[in-house]
C-alpha positions in Angstrom: 35.0 -19.5 46.0 37.3 -21.4 43.6 36.2 -22.4 40.1 37.4 -25.3 37.9 38.4 -24.5 34.4 37.9 -27.6 32.3 38.6 -28.5 28.6 36.3 -31.1 27.1 37.3 -32.8 23.8 35.6 -35.3 21.7 37.7 -38.4 22.2 38.2 -39.2 18.5 38.0 -35.6 17.2 40.3 -33.7 19.6 40.4 -30.5 17.6 36.8 -30.0 18.6 36.7 -28.8 22.2 34.9 -26.6 24.7 36.3 -24.8 27.8 33.9 -24.5 30.6 34.1 -23.1 34.1 32.2 -24.5 37.1 32.1 -23.7 40.8 34.1 -26.2 42.9 30.8 -27.0 44.7 29.2 -28.1 41.5 28.3 -31.8 41.3 29.6 -34.1 38.5 26.0 -34.2 37.3 26.3 -30.4 36.7 29.6 -31.0 34.8 27.8 -33.6 32.6 25.0 -31.1 31.9 27.5 -28.4 31.1 29.3 -30.8 28.6 26.0 -31.7 26.9 25.0 -28.0 26.7 28.4 -27.1 25.3 28.1 -29.7 22.6 24.4 -29.0 21.9 23.2 -32.4 22.7 19.4 -32.4 23.2 18.5 -35.9 24.3 19.6 -36.2 27.9 17.7 -39.5 28.7 20.8 -41.7 28.8 23.0 -43.2 31.4 26.5 -41.7 31.7 29.6 -41.7 33.8 33.1 -40.4 34.4 36.1 -42.6 34.9 39.9 -42.7 35.3 40.7 -44.8 32.2 40.7 -42.7 29.0 41.1 -45.8 26.9 38.4 -48.1 28.3 35.5 -46.8 30.5 34.4 -50.3 31.4 37.8 -51.1 33.0 38.0 -48.0 35.2 39.2 -48.4 38.7 37.6 -45.1 39.8 34.2 -44.4 38.4 31.4 -41.9 39.0 28.2 -42.8 37.3 24.6 -41.8 36.9 22.0 -44.5 37.5 18.5 -43.1 38.1 17.4 -46.3 39.7 19.9 -46.7 42.6 18.5 -50.2 43.4 19.5 -51.4 39.9 22.5 -53.7 39.7 25.5 -52.1 38.1 25.8 -52.6 34.3 28.2 -55.1 32.9 31.3 -55.5 35.0 31.4 -51.9 36.2 34.2 -50.8 38.5 36.9 -52.9 40.0 37.4 -50.7 43.1 34.8 -48.0 43.6 31.8 -46.4 42.0 30.2 -43.2 43.2 27.1 -41.3 42.3 27.5 -38.2 40.1 24.5 -36.6 41.8 26.2 -36.7 45.2 29.8 -36.0 44.2 31.2 -32.5 44.1 34.0 -31.6 41.7 36.2 -30.8 44.7 35.7 -34.4 45.9 36.8 -36.2 42.8 40.1 -38.0 43.6 41.2 -38.3 40.0 40.6 -34.6 39.2 42.6 -32.5 41.6 45.6 -31.0 39.7 45.9 -29.2 36.4 46.4 -31.6 33.5 44.5 -34.4 35.4 42.1 -36.1 32.9 39.1 -38.4 33.0 36.7 -39.9 30.5 33.1 -38.8 30.2 31.0 -41.5 28.6 27.5 -40.5 27.6 24.9 -42.9 26.3 26.1 -46.4 26.8 24.5 -47.4 23.5 25.9 -44.8 21.2 29.0 -44.4 23.4 29.9 -40.7 23.1 33.4 -40.5 24.6 34.9 -37.2 25.8 38.3 -36.4 27.3 37.8 -34.1 30.3 40.9 -32.2 31.4 41.3 -29.9 34.4 43.1 -26.9 32.9 43.3 -24.9 36.1 41.5 -22.9 38.7 39.9 -19.6 38.8 38.0 -17.4 41.3 34.2 -16.9 41.3 33.2 -13.6 39.9 30.6 -11.6 41.7 28.4 -11.3 38.7 27.7 -14.0 36.2 26.2 -17.5 36.2 28.0 -20.8 36.4 28.6 -23.1 34.7 29.7 -20.9 31.8 31.4 -21.4 28.4 34.8 -19.8 28.1 35.9 -21.0 24.7 34.5 -23.1 21.8 36.4 -24.6 18.9 35.0 -26.8 16.2 31.5 -27.7 15.2 29.4 -29.8 17.5 28.6 -33.2 16.1 25.1 -34.3 15.4 23.9 -36.4 18.4 21.9 -38.7 16.1 23.3 -38.3 12.6 21.3 -39.7 9.7 23.0 -42.4 7.7 22.2 -43.2 4.1 20.7 -46.7 3.8 22.6 -48.5 1.1 20.5 -51.4 -0.1 
């Protein structure tokens, strides 16, 4: 089975990144979990999504999102063309993520807006032993998910 080798960078701190490897049968939800694990985020109770516009998630033409309440109306002005469910979409089915160097944005927590650049670095082959997803490389210190700010009054 083929694997996806993916580099994930903090959008505004690109020297901090993680390389992860997932099976091609993994769902985008699994990729989101791998990213959150790699950056040591603990609070997972937020909406999130992947999209084809690295500069502005809200104007993506192709979007894959997580909405636990599927009957809920899309937030804001969502996607111009299509929006698909991260829990149902396999990595191998993502149209905007098929070739090395393809990139998409991962937006986690629509309030705090953690933005990540997700790049397909290449493909590998599943090893007989070992668990997936797995971390291949880590550079830089993970940011605090909820940093404490000094109140200046």
